[in-house]
C-alpha positions as CSV (number, residue, x, y, z in Angstrom):
1,M,0.0,0.0,0.0
2,S,1.2,3.5,-0.8
3,S,2.4,5.6,2.0
4,L,0.6,8.7,0.6
5,L,-2.0,9.8,3.1
6,I,-4.9,11.5,1.2
7,S,-7.1,13.9,3.2
8,I,-10.7,14.2,1.9
9,I,-12.4,17.3,3.1
10,V,-16.2,17.1,3.2
11,P,-18.1,20.3,4.2
12,C,-21.8,19.9,4.7
13,Y,-24.7,22.2,5.3
14,N,-28.2,20.6,5.5
15,Q,-27.3,17.8,3.1
16,A,-28.4,14.9,5.3
17,D,-30.5,13.4,2.5
18,Y,-27.4,12.9,0.4
19,L,-24.6,12.4,3.0
20,D,-24.7,8.6,3.3
21,E,-24.2,8.3,-0.5
22,C,-21.3,10.7,-0.4
23,L,-19.5,9.0,2.6
24,Q,-20.2,5.6,1.2
25,S,-18.3,6.5,-1.9
26,V,-15.3,7.4,0.3
27,F,-15.6,4.2,2.3
28,D,-15.7,2.1,-0.9
29,Q,-12.3,3.4,-2.2
30,Q,-9.9,0.8,-3.4
31,Y,-7.1,2.9,-2.0
32,Q,-7.1,2.5,1.8
33,N,-4.6,5.2,3.1
34,W,-7.1,8.1,3.5
35,E,-8.7,10.2,6.1
36,C,-12.0,11.9,5.7
37,I,-12.5,15.2,7.6
38,F,-16.2,16.0,7.9
39,I,-17.2,19.6,8.8
40,N,-20.8,20.2,9.8
41,D,-21.3,23.9,8.8
42,G,-24.1,24.6,11.3
43,S,-26.6,22.2,9.8
44,T,-30.2,22.1,11.2
45,D,-31.1,18.7,9.8
46,D,-29.9,15.2,10.7
47,T,-26.4,15.8,9.5
48,E,-24.7,15.3,12.9
49,E,-26.5,12.0,13.6
50,L,-25.5,10.6,10.2
51,A,-21.9,11.8,10.6
52,L,-21.5,10.2,14.0
53,K,-22.7,6.9,12.5
54,W,-19.8,6.9,10.1
55,I,-17.4,7.9,12.8
56,Q,-18.4,4.7,14.7
57,K,-18.1,2.7,11.5
58,D,-14.6,3.7,10.6
59,S,-12.0,5.6,12.6
60,R,-10.7,7.2,9.4
61,F,-13.7,9.5,9.5
62,Q,-13.3,12.6,11.6
63,Y,-16.2,14.9,12.6
64,F,-16.1,18.6,13.4
65,K,-18.9,21.1,13.9
66,Q,-18.8,24.9,13.4
67,E,-21.3,27.7,13.3
68,N,-22.7,28.3,9.8
69,S,-19.9,30.2,8.0
70,G,-20.0,29.0,4.4
71,V,-18.3,26.3,2.4
72,A,-15.0,28.3,2.0
73,T,-14.5,28.6,5.7
74,A,-15.5,24.9,6.2
75,R,-13.0,23.8,3.6
76,N,-10.2,25.9,5.2
77,F,-10.9,24.4,8.6
78,G,-10.7,20.9,7.2
79,I,-7.5,21.6,5.4
80,E,-6.0,23.0,8.6
81,K,-6.9,19.8,10.4
82,A,-5.7,17.5,7.6
83,R,-2.7,15.3,8.3
84,G,-2.2,14.3,4.7
85,K,0.0,16.2,2.2
86,W,-2.6,15.5,-0.5
87,I,-6.0,17.2,-0.3
88,L,-9.3,16.2,-2.0
89,P,-12.3,18.5,-1.4
90,L,-15.6,16.7,-1.8
91,D,-19.0,18.4,-1.1
92,G,-21.5,16.4,1.0
93,D,-23.9,15.8,-1.8
94,D,-21.5,14.6,-4.4
95,K,-19.6,11.3,-4.8
96,I,-16.4,9.8,-6.2
97,S,-15.9,6.5,-8.0
98,K,-14.1,3.7,-6.1
99,N,-10.9,3.9,-8.1
100,L,-10.3,7.6,-8.0
101,L,-7.9,7.7,-5.1
102,Q,-6.0,4.6,-6.4
103,I,-5.3,6.2,-9.8
104,A,-4.5,9.6,-8.3
105,A,-2.0,8.0,-5.8
106,E,-0.3,6.2,-8.7
107,K,0.0,9.4,-10.7
108,I,1.4,11.2,-7.7
109,E,4.0,8.5,-7.4
110,E,4.9,9.1,-11.0
111,G,5.7,12.8,-10.2
112,Y,2.4,14.6,-10.8
113,D,1.3,17.1,-8.2
114,F,-2.2,17.9,-9.3
115,V,-4.7,15.2,-10.5
116,Y,-8.3,15.6,-11.7
117,S,-10.7,13.4,-13.7
118,R,-13.5,13.7,-16.1
119,A,-16.8,14.3,-14.3
120,E,-20.5,14.0,-14.9
121,Y,-23.8,15.4,-13.5
122,F,-26.3,13.2,-11.7
123,G,-29.5,13.8,-9.9
124,N,-31.8,16.3,-11.7
125,K,-29.4,16.5,-14.6
126,S,-27.3,13.9,-16.4
127,G,-24.4,14.0,-18.9
128,E,-20.7,14.6,-18.8
129,I,-19.4,18.0,-17.5
130,P,-17.2,19.6,-20.2
131,L,-13.7,19.9,-18.7
132,F,-10.9,21.0,-21.1
133,E,-7.3,20.0,-20.9
134,F,-5.5,22.1,-18.3
135,S,-3.6,25.3,-19.1
136,F,-3.3,28.2,-16.8
137,E,-4.3,30.8,-19.3
138,R,-7.4,28.8,-20.1
139,L,-8.1,28.6,-16.3
140,L,-7.9,32.4,-16.2
141,H,-10.7,32.6,-18.8
142,Y,-13.1,30.4,-16.9
143,N,-13.1,27.5,-14.4
144,I,-12.0,24.3,-16.1
145,L,-11.6,22.3,-12.9
146,C,-14.0,20.8,-10.5
147,S,-13.5,21.6,-6.8
148,T,-13.0,17.8,-6.3
149,S,-9.4,17.7,-7.6
150,L,-6.4,16.4,-5.8
151,F,-3.8,19.0,-4.9
152,N,-0.6,19.3,-2.8
153,K,-1.1,21.0,0.5
154,E,2.5,22.1,0.8
155,K,2.4,23.7,-2.7
156,A,-0.8,25.6,-1.7
157,N,1.6,27.6,0.5
158,N,-1.1,28.6,3.0
159,I,-3.6,30.1,0.4
160,C,-7.2,29.5,1.4
161,F,-10.7,29.4,0.0
162,D,-11.9,33.0,0.1
163,P,-14.9,33.4,2.5
164,N,-15.8,36.6,0.7
165,L,-17.1,34.6,-2.2
166,K,-20.4,33.7,-0.6
167,H,-22.2,33.3,-3.9
168,G,-19.9,30.8,-5.5
169,L,-16.7,30.5,-7.6
170,E,-14.6,30.1,-4.5
171,D,-13.0,27.0,-6.1
172,W,-12.1,29.0,-9.2
173,D,-10.5,31.7,-7.1
174,F,-8.6,29.1,-5.2
175,W,-7.2,27.4,-8.3
176,I,-6.1,30.7,-9.8
177,S,-4.1,31.4,-6.5
178,Y,-2.8,27.9,-6.4
179,F,-1.4,27.8,-10.0
180,S,-0.2,31.3,-10.1
181,Q,2.5,30.8,-7.4
182,N,4.1,27.5,-8.4
183,S,4.7,25.4,-11.5
184,H,2.7,22.2,-11.4
185,K,2.7,18.9,-13.2
186,V,-1.0,18.3,-13.9
187,F,-2.6,15.0,-14.9
188,K,-6.2,14.6,-16.1
189,I,-7.6,11.0,-15.7
190,D,-9.4,10.0,-18.8
191,E,-12.3,8.4,-16.9
192,V,-15.4,9.8,-15.3
193,L,-14.6,9.4,-11.6
194,F,-16.4,12.3,-10.1
195,Q,-20.2,12.8,-9.9
196,Y,-21.6,16.3,-9.3
197,R,-25.1,16.3,-8.0
198,I,-27.7,18.7,-9.5
199,K,-30.6,19.2,-7.1
200,E,-33.9,20.9,-7.7
201,I,-32.6,23.8,-5.7
202,S,-28.9,24.3,-5.1
203,R,-26.5,27.1,-4.3
204,N,-25.0,27.1,-7.8
205,Q,-28.5,27.1,-9.5
206,I,-29.5,30.1,-7.3
207,V,-26.3,31.9,-8.3
208,N,-26.7,31.1,-12.0
209,N,-30.3,32.4,-11.9
210,E,-29.1,35.6,-10.2
211,M,-26.7,36.9,-12.8
212,D,-25.9,40.1,-10.8
213,K,-24.5,38.0,-7.9
214,M,-22.5,35.8,-10.4
215,Q,-21.1,38.9,-12.1
216,E,-20.3,40.3,-8.7
217,S,-18.2,37.2,-7.9
218,K,-16.5,37.4,-11.3
219,D,-15.6,41.1,-10.8
220,Y,-14.2,40.3,-7.4
221,I,-12.0,37.6,-8.8
222,F,-10.8,39.7,-11.7
223,K,-9.9,42.6,-9.4
224,K,-8.3,40.3,-6.8
225,H,-6.0,38.7,-9.4
226,E,-5.6,41.7,-11.7
227,K,-1.8,41.6,-11.7
228,T,-2.0,37.9,-12.7
229,Y,-4.4,38.6,-15.5
230,L,-2.3,41.5,-16.8
231,K,0.9,39.3,-16.6
232,Y,-0.5,36.3,-18.4
233,L,-3.2,37.8,-20.7
234,G,-1.9,41.3,-21.4
235,S,-3.8,42.8,-24.3
236,Y,-6.7,40.3,-23.8
237,Y,-7.4,41.9,-20.4
238,D,-7.3,45.3,-22.1
239,L,-9.7,44.1,-24.7
240,L,-12.1,42.9,-22.0
241,T,-12.2,46.4,-20.6
242,E,-12.7,47.9,-24.0
243,I,-15.7,45.7,-24.8
244,K,-17.3,46.7,-21.5
245,L,-17.0,50.3,-22.5
246,V,-18.4,49.6,-26.0
247,K,-21.4,47.8,-24.6
248,Q,-22.2,50.8,-22.4
249,E,-22.4,53.0,-25.5
250,N,-25.6,51.5,-26.8
251,A,-26.1,54.2,-29.4
252,K,-22.7,53.5,-31.0
253,L,-22.9,49.8,-30.6
254,S,-25.2,49.2,-33.5
255,K,-22.8,51.0,-35.9
256,I,-19.8,48.8,-35.2
257,T,-21.2,45.3,-34.6
258,N,-20.1,44.2,-38.1
259,S,-16.6,45.4,-37.8
260,M,-13.8,42.9,-37.5
261,K,-12.4,44.6,-34.5
262,Y,-15.7,44.4,-32.6
263,K,-16.1,40.7,-33.5
264,F,-12.6,39.9,-32.2
265,I,-13.1,41.9,-29.0
266,A,-16.5,40.3,-28.4
267,K,-15.1,36.8,-28.8
268,I,-12.4,37.5,-26.2
269,A,-14.9,39.0,-23.9
270,Q,-17.2,36.0,-24.2
271,L,-14.4,33.9,-22.8
272,F,-14.7,35.9,-19.6
273,G,-18.5,35.5,-19.5
274,R,-19.2,39.1,-20.3
């Protein structure tokens, strides 16, 4: 058995209906050298009762409780408690395939220090999640990684999930910080090993339906990482600013929509979700 200890961080807020399925997927892992740190983020349902059942079942499960502070704070707490060098965030309503940790550990032994897999929706939506091959510049355009990706705690260098991002995208912000400070050898497993649940009502659906909040989160991330965007994207970032100004000038917009310059700027801006 590999000596690599993998710490799985599971924050949960009122997800008792799905928790057994999530933790069962951890328990069923072929790879055995793991710990699962479960953080109850102030749940008011049966989360604690279910979590304690798993603690009794297997000592590799650890349970902590905090006042409701959001998923970012819960993940940070779990990472701080983790004994493993390798961290895998996993939300309490999602699940992983039984061979994910085994394949990830093998790739780490080969020298990779960031591992993710193909992923799919389940629940109220099905189908594969489109995840492109990794490049940092592509990541700056939009989030191409699921939060459930294996990363090196030491290379994270004390960065944390940002509690200010209460409306989502905290994982995208974390990955930008993570990859901007070190070089990484990244491996994408060409198998669907992560399942992302879509519920009738979820935080991400609420955010996606409230575009102002989503845009607020994006603007916060762009401003926070402005130096990184300018360093890696240069003129692309300038073009993003330009298209924003163009769109504000509605009277002039109709006169230039057929110009090559506008089409090029609009294409770049689209990558940023503008």
